[in-house]
N, C-alpha and C positions, 0 to 999 in steps of 0.2 A: 463413369469416374469416380476413384475411389480418392479422396485425401487421405494423406496419412500425415498430422503435427507431428512434427522432430521433440522430443519431448530431450532437457539437457542429458540424460542419460545415456542416450540414444549417441547425439553428437557426440558425446565424452570418449565412447568405445572407435566412433567410427576414428574419430583423430586421435585414437592411442595415446590419450592421455593417463600418463605413470598412476597408478593406486585406482585410476578411477575408469577403466579395462574391463573389467574381472569377464565380462561377457564378450568381448571383442567377435570371435569365432562366428554367435550365433547370430549378431546385428549385422557385423558385414556379407553373412548368407542369407539372412532376410535382407539386404537393403540391395542385393545381387539380384534377387528373386524381384523385387518391386522394376527394379532397372530395365530387366529382361523383358517387363510389358510395359513400358515407359505409356505407353499411348493410355492406358487405362490406369494408369497410377497420379496422383499427383503426390508430391514429397513438399512441404510446406513447413517453413522454416520461421517459427515465432521469435517476435523481438524478445522475451524474457528467455528464451532459450540460448541466445546469442550473450547476453549480460551475464545469465548464470552460469555459460561453460567460460567464458572470461572467469568471473572470479574466481571458479576452481582451480582454474589454470595459473593463474595468480598466486596460489596458494600451496603450490605444487612444493616439494620440501628442497630437492636438488636445485638448486640454478641454473646446471647446464641442462636437465631438462624440462625446466619453467620455460627457461629460453626457448629450446626448440618445441614446445608445444606452445609456446605465445605465437611464435615463427607459421607454424604449422594455421592455427588457429586466425591469423592474419589473412594468408595467405586464401585459405577457404571463407570468410569472410566478401573478399575483395574478387572471387571468383562470384561471388552469391549475388553482389552486388550490380555485377559486369555480367549477369546471365550465365555465366559461364558453369556453374553448378549443379546438380543434378536436382535440387530443388526450387525452389522461390520461396521471396524473402515476403515474409504476412508482418509489415509493422504499424497496423492500425493501431495508433496509440490510443488509451486507457482513456476514454470520457470521463470527467468527475464525476457520474454518475456510475459506470464504471467503478474508480476507484471505490465509491460509496459502497456499491455491494458487496466488492471483494473486503473491505474493512469492517462490516459486519458480517461476511463468514468464516473471517480469521482465527478470530480465539477458538472456533468448535474446529476449524480443519488443522490449526498448528498441533495442537492434542490429537488427531490422528497422522501427523505427521505430515501435514500438506505446507509446503511453505507458501510465502506470498507469492513467489515464481509460479510455482504451478498452480495458483488461482489466476493469475492471469495467463496463462496458456489456455487456462477453460475457458474464462471470459474470450479469449481470442478463439477458440475452436469453434464456443456457441455464437461468437456471430459472424464467421466465416460462414456455419452452416446458413444463418439466417441472409446472407448475401450470396450467396454461391448456389443459385438453385437446381443448376446441372450436377452436383455432386449427387451419389448416389447413395453410397459412403461415406460413413468416417469414421477417424479414430484419433487415440492421441497416442500413438506408438512411444512407449516408454519399454525399460526394462524394473522402474521400480514399482515396488507391488502395488505402492496406493494409486499408484492411476496404470498401470497395466492392463487391460482386459475391461476398466471398468466404462471407458470412454471411448465407446464403440459403438456407432449406430448405422443400420440400414435406412437411408433417409424415402428409398424407394415405396418401401412399405407402410413406413410413417407417414407420408404424402397421401398414400391410397387411404389410410388410418382414417384421418384427418378428412379427407377428403368424404366419406362414406357416413362421418359423426354426425 
């Protein structure tokens, strides 16, 4: 199983949020490919992605576009919680220890352009990895340069390496 954590940048493109959908064609092509191989892929929607996406929508300049995007977003979340979306919600809340670690990392990550939400998505990714032994690969699916292709691991090989050490 290959787990794909959906970053805010991807969900904004899927929802076609004005001003935040510049890579929509690319994202939609990849989404179709992932859905065509549904048994091999798990799409994971973390809590921080939902919060960040809602915030971006609330700041759309045009009121009509903001309303349309907000309705589409609400419908998306409703489908998610009713298991009718192509992804599953991963809402394990951050523990006080998680928040402590994120706070320690935040000043340096902010200098690299990684926000607090990014760090919480990374933490959820790490926790999911620990809690889900059946996954073979995992990544954060993002179009943001500071996340794209950085958080991707082949767990099968990592487990084999750990067993031989």
